[in-house]
N, CA, C and O atoms as a GROMACS GRO file, in nm:
protein
  100
    1MET      N    1   0.466  -1.192  -1.343
    1MET     CA    2   0.398  -1.087  -1.228
    1MET      C    3   0.475  -1.121  -1.092
    1MET      O    4   0.510  -1.032  -1.014
    2SER      N    5   0.500  -1.257  -1.070
    2SER     CA    6   0.540  -1.297  -0.969
    2SER      C    7   0.691  -1.242  -0.912
    2SER      O    8   0.734  -1.200  -0.804
    3PHE      N    9   0.739  -1.262  -1.029
    3PHE     CA   10   0.895  -1.207  -0.985
    3PHE      C   11   0.873  -1.081  -0.975
    3PHE      O   12   0.916  -1.047  -0.865
    4ALA      N   13   0.822  -0.979  -1.038
    4ALA     CA   14   0.804  -0.843  -1.003
    4ALA      C   15   0.786  -0.816  -0.871
    4ALA      O   16   0.860  -0.742  -0.807
    5ALA      N   17   0.674  -0.883  -0.818
    5ALA     CA   18   0.608  -0.871  -0.680
    5ALA      C   19   0.734  -0.906  -0.591
    5ALA      O   20   0.762  -0.835  -0.495
    6SER      N   21   0.799  -1.002  -0.620
    6SER     CA   22   0.922  -1.046  -0.547
    6SER      C   23   1.017  -0.967  -0.528
    6SER      O   24   1.050  -0.937  -0.413
    7VAL      N   25   1.089  -0.908  -0.655
    7VAL     CA   26   1.165  -0.816  -0.627
    7VAL      C   27   1.088  -0.690  -0.558
    7VAL      O   28   1.170  -0.631  -0.487
    8LEU      N   29   0.988  -0.642  -0.554
    8LEU     CA   30   0.951  -0.517  -0.498
    8LEU      C   31   0.919  -0.536  -0.351
    8LEU      O   32   0.893  -0.441  -0.278
    9THR      N   33   0.921  -0.691  -0.300
    9THR     CA   34   0.909  -0.715  -0.166
    9THR      C   35   1.051  -0.732  -0.132
    9THR      O   36   1.072  -0.732  -0.011
   10LEU      N   37   1.131  -0.743  -0.191
   10LEU     CA   38   1.291  -0.779  -0.163
   10LEU      C   39   1.357  -0.629  -0.158
   10LEU      O   40   1.405  -0.568  -0.062
   11TYR      N   41   1.345  -0.596  -0.275
   11TYR     CA   42   1.402  -0.467  -0.300
   11TYR      C   43   1.412  -0.358  -0.161
   11TYR      O   44   1.522  -0.323  -0.118
   12PRO      N   45   1.311  -0.322  -0.113
   12PRO     CA   46   1.309  -0.263   0.006
   12PRO      C   47   1.342  -0.293   0.120
   12PRO      O   48   1.356  -0.214   0.213
   13ALA      N   49   1.367  -0.475   0.124
   13ALA     CA   50   1.383  -0.514   0.241
   13ALA      C   51   1.597  -0.519   0.235
   13ALA      O   52   1.672  -0.496   0.330
   14MET      N   53   1.624  -0.544   0.135
   14MET     CA   54   1.779  -0.523   0.131
   14MET      C   55   1.864  -0.372   0.073
   14MET      O   56   1.983  -0.352   0.052
   15PHE      N   57   1.746  -0.286   0.060
   15PHE     CA   58   1.802  -0.147   0.048
   15PHE      C   59   1.689  -0.039   0.127
   15PHE      O   60   1.615   0.045   0.074
   16PRO      N   61   1.702  -0.064   0.233
   16PRO     CA   62   1.603   0.014   0.326
   16PRO      C   63   1.654   0.168   0.315
   16PRO      O   64   1.766   0.219   0.310
   17GLY      N   65   1.523   0.218   0.314
   17GLY     CA   66   1.511   0.355   0.295
   17GLY      C   67   1.449   0.409   0.271
   17GLY      O   68   1.336   0.373   0.304
   18ALA      N   69   1.463   0.571   0.180
   18ALA     CA   70   1.323   0.619   0.082
   18ALA      C   71   1.239   0.480  -0.008
   18ALA      O   72   1.117   0.481  -0.025
   19LEU      N   73   1.312   0.389  -0.049
   19LEU     CA   74   1.235   0.312  -0.143
   19LEU      C   75   1.115   0.186  -0.018
   19LEU      O   76   1.004   0.137  -0.037
   20GLY      N   77   1.201   0.180   0.086
   20GLY     CA   78   1.117   0.116   0.178
   20GLY      C   79   1.040   0.185   0.238
   20GLY      O   80   0.933   0.125   0.250
   21LEU      N   81   1.039   0.320   0.299
   21LEU     CA   82   0.926   0.395   0.359
   21LEU      C   83   0.850   0.419   0.253
   21LEU      O   84   0.739   0.435   0.304
   22SER      N   85   0.838   0.433   0.116
   22SER     CA   86   0.746   0.451   0.013
   22SER      C   87   0.685   0.328   0.006
   22SER      O   88   0.562   0.337   0.011
   23LEU      N   89   0.733   0.205  -0.005
   23LEU     CA   90   0.650   0.088  -0.017
   23LEU      C   91   0.572   0.057   0.111
   23LEU      O   92   0.453   0.028   0.101
   24ALA      N   93   0.627   0.059   0.221
   24ALA     CA   94   0.567   0.026   0.329
   24ALA      C   95   0.478   0.167   0.381
   24ALA      O   96   0.396   0.145   0.470
   25GLY      N   97   0.488   0.274   0.343
   25GLY     CA   98   0.387   0.352   0.363
   25GLY      C   99   0.402   0.445   0.440
   25GLY      O  100   0.310   0.522   0.462
   0.00000   0.00000   0.00000
């Protein structure tokens, strides 16, 4: 779970855009 949570948090940070906006709300 930790790894998945970390990826979800870092993914949008490294690749801002649709994913970042979607996760950020």
